[in-house]
C-alpha positions as CSV (number, residue, x, y, z in Angstrom):
1,M,26.5,100.2,18.6
2,A,23.5,97.3,18.5
3,S,24.1,94.2,18.5
4,L,22.5,92.9,14.5
5,F,20.4,90.8,16.3
6,D,19.1,93.9,18.5
7,R,19.1,95.9,14.5
8,V,16.9,92.4,13.3
9,A,13.9,91.9,16.4
10,K,13.9,96.9,16.2
11,L,13.3,96.4,12.4
12,A,10.3,93.1,12.8
13,R,8.6,95.7,15.9
14,D,8.2,98.3,13.2
15,P,4.5,98.6,12.3
16,R,5.7,99.6,9.2
17,T,7.5,95.9,8.5
18,Q,4.1,94.5,10.4
19,Q,2.4,96.0,8.2
20,M,4.8,94.4,5.2
21,V,4.5,91.0,6.0
22,N,1.1,90.8,6.6
23,K,0.5,92.5,3.4
24,A,2.6,89.8,1.4
25,A,0.9,87.1,3.8
26,V,-2.2,88.4,2.3
27,K,-1.4,88.5,-1.5
28,A,0.7,85.2,-1.0
29,K,-3.0,83.6,0.3
30,E,-4.5,85.4,-2.8
31,V,-2.1,83.4,-4.7
32,A,-2.2,80.2,-3.4
33,N,-5.6,79.3,-3.7
34,D,-5.5,80.9,-7.5
35,P,-6.9,77.6,-9.4
36,K,-3.6,77.8,-11.8
37,N,-1.1,78.8,-9.3
38,R,-2.8,75.3,-7.5
39,A,-1.9,73.2,-10.5
40,R,1.4,74.3,-11.3
41,I,2.1,74.1,-7.8
42,E,0.8,70.6,-7.6
43,Q,2.5,70.1,-10.3
44,G,6.1,70.6,-8.5
45,R,5.2,69.0,-5.2
46,A,4.5,66.2,-7.9
47,K,8.1,66.8,-9.7
48,V,10.0,66.5,-6.6
49,Q,7.9,63.7,-4.5
50,A,9.4,62.0,-7.8
51,E,12.8,62.5,-7.8
52,I,12.9,62.3,-4.6
53,A,12.1,58.6,-4.6
54,K,14.2,58.4,-8.0
55,R,17.1,59.4,-5.8
56,R,15.9,57.2,-2.9
57,G,16.4,54.1,-5.1
58,G,11.8,53.0,-5.3
59,G,9.1,54.9,-6.7
60,S,8.0,55.5,-9.7
61,G,8.0,58.0,-12.1
62,G,12.2,57.1,-13.4
63,T,13.7,57.2,-16.5
64,G,15.3,54.0,-16.2
65,G,18.6,53.0,-14.4
66,P,20.8,50.6,-13.8
67,G,18.0,48.6,-12.2
68,A,15.4,49.3,-14.7
69,T,13.4,46.8,-15.9
70,P,14.0,46.9,-20.2
71,T,11.1,47.3,-22.2
72,P,10.1,44.6,-24.6
73,G,11.4,45.8,-28.1
74,G,13.7,47.7,-26.4
75,P,17.7,47.9,-26.3
76,A,19.8,44.6,-25.0
77,P,20.8,44.5,-21.4
78,R,24.5,44.5,-20.7
């Protein structure tokens, strides 16, 4: 009985599999180069970076938290 790795290697060498992978790669490049999708990708990247910065305790884009500076006219600090 062939091991799982042997079966995956055989599948990877199959010309039909290679053709499907190449077709998917071409489609992915087309989708990535579409201006609408590039804007969506950029927005998502910015959200992820802001969340990472917030969790690390620095950066901008936070909604305020324990160390946030109060805004004038805002609620009094506790």
